N, C-alpha and C positions, 0 to 999 in steps of 0.2 A: 744152392745158399743155407746156411745154417745160421738160424738167428737165436740168439740167447736171450731170453725174456723174463726179467723179474716181474713176480706177480705178488699180489697183495698177502701180508703176513696173516690178516684175518678180517680187516675192512675192506670190503670190496671198491669203496670209493677211492681207494689209494692208487688204483689201478692208474697208469698214464695213458695218454692218447696214443704215444708210439705203440704201447704195447697192444693196444686193442687194433690198432691199424695192422701190427705186424700178425697177430694171432688171425685176422681175416684175410690176410694175404697168404698165410701159409696154407700149403696143401695138405699137410698133416702134422699133428703135434706129438713130440715124445715128452712124456711126463713119468712121474713117480708112479701116482695113485690114479687111475682113470677115473674113478668115481670123484675124486676132488678136481680134478681138472674138468671133468663134464660139468660140475656144479658152476664152477667159474663162468665157463662158455655160455652156460645156459641163462646165466643173470644179464649176459648182453647180447643174447640170441646169435650165437655164433655156433655154427654146426660143423666140425671138423673131425676127420678120421684120428682116432687118439691110439697111439702104441707105447705100451709101458718100456720104461728103458733103465737097466741097470749097468752099471760099470762092470758087473762082474759076468756078463753074458756076451762072450765075443762073437758068435753067431749073430747075435741080435744087432751088435755093433758093425759087424761087416755087411749086415742089409741094409744098414741105414747109409753106411758109406757109399753103397752101389747107388742109392737112390741120390745121393748128393751128386754124386759122379754123372749121374743122368741128367743134372740140372734141376732137380725137384727143389721147392721151396720148403723146409722143414723149420718148425721151431723146437726150441728145447726148454721147457719149464719144470720148476718144482713144485712141491705142494704148496710152498709160500716162501717169499722172499727170492733172493738171488741164486740161480742154480749154480751148484759145485761148491758154493759155501757150505760144508758139512752135509752135501747132497751129490748125488750121482752126477756125472757130466764132463769130469776132467779127462777120463781116457779117451772118450769120444772126440773130445776136442783138442787133445793132443794129436790124435789121428788125422782130424781133418787139418790141423796145420803142418803136419807132415807131408800131406799129400797137395798142400796150397789150394785147397778147396775153397771158396769164398764162406767167409764168416764174418757175423758183426755181432755185437754187443750193445745190450741197451741198459741203458741205468734205470735204478729204480729200487723199490723196497728194500731193506737188508735190515734183519733183525742185530746184528753186529753194529752198524753205525748208529741204529735208533738207540740201543741200549747203552751206548757209549756217550751220545749226545744228552742224553737224560740223567746220566750217572752222577754228573757233578767232578768227575775225574778228569784229568788232563786227556785230551783228545789227538794231541799233536803226535804221540807217540804212545801206540799200544799194540799188545801181543794177544792175539786171537789163538786160543787152544784148541776151540771146537769140543767135541766129546773127549775127555779122557778114557784111557783103558780101565775096565773094570778090574784089573789087577792092582791090588792096594799098593805093591812094590813100584810098580811102573809108574802109577799116578802119583804116589809121594816123590820118585825120582824128577818127574817133569815139573811139579810145583817146586821142588827145591831149586832147580834149574831155572826156571822162570823168576823166581823170586829175587835171583840174583841180579837180575837186568834192572831192577827199579822201576818198572813200566806199569802202567794201568793192565790189569790180565781180563781177559773175556773168555767165559768159558759155558759152552750149551751142558745142560744136563737134563735127564729124564726127570719127570716129578717123584717117581719111585726110587730114584738113586740120589736126590739132592741133599738129603740128611746126610747120607755115606759121604759125599763131596764134601761137605762143610766139614764133618769130622777130620778128614785127611787135611784140608786147609788150615785146621785148628792145630794140626799137628806141626805143621812148617812154619805158618805165621803166628805174630803175636795177636792174642785173643782181643786186643783194641786196635787192631788194623781195620780202617774204614772201609766197608763192601756195602754192595748193594744188589739184592735180588729183584729181577726184572720177571714178572711172569704174566703172559697171556697177552704179549705186546699188540696193541691197536685192538684187541677184542674187547668184548662187553665186560668181561671180569678182568680187565687188566690192573695190574697190582705193581707197585714200587715199593721195596722194604730198603730204606737206606739205615744202616746203623754199623756197629762194629761187627766183625765176625762173630764173637761170642753170643751177641744179643741176638743177631739173625738166627743163629742156630737154636736158640732156647726159645724164640717166637715161634719159628716154624716145627720144632720139636713137639709142642703142645697141640699141634693141630691133629685132628683125626686122620686126615688126608690132604695130600698136596695133589692139584689138579693143573693140567695144562703145560705148556711150553716154557722151560726154566733158563733163565740166563744169570750167571753169578759174576758180578764185577768185584775185583780185587784192586783197590786203590793202591797207589805207589806209595812209599815212604815219604812222610813229610819232611821238607828239607828245612 
């Protein structure tokens, strides 16, 4: 059995009872960073074997499938939030589905949903674009296509490339387009910056550094 377990984005109090129960029942846990996951487990007095998982390691994937075929109970977690959403796991889950092995997915923390819920933008239909390519040409092409849909857009970005992303967005969208930058969600220094794209760009450009995990939300055109 493979159990997909969302984990807190930053505040450990956000873990669910089912997540704790499943982590305790698992015989081993697949994770992105063993140090991050060990910190989470130790906070709840859980000790389990940890195995680093990445989608681009086929041999690692095959070993995991062998364990699942033998009836082992494994859990898949990411460093924070729901696995697969801009995190590893999709290829493994596809193989598990192909082989019709037991799999269950728990609901729980998601940076995407949290950001949309607090943005003030429509949440009935939105487009999650994850991390855009570093290539400026590819990035602008994706933003242009996304703009034509007229939906709330949600993008992940590294703090080191957030300014560059905003510059690309300003080439595609009107400077007055409403947007929000959400940073360090659920953590001590959580920050929301709601304004238009130009104002957000100017605000962040003045900072000596930008820290933490960042989400850019671009609102749909006003009707």
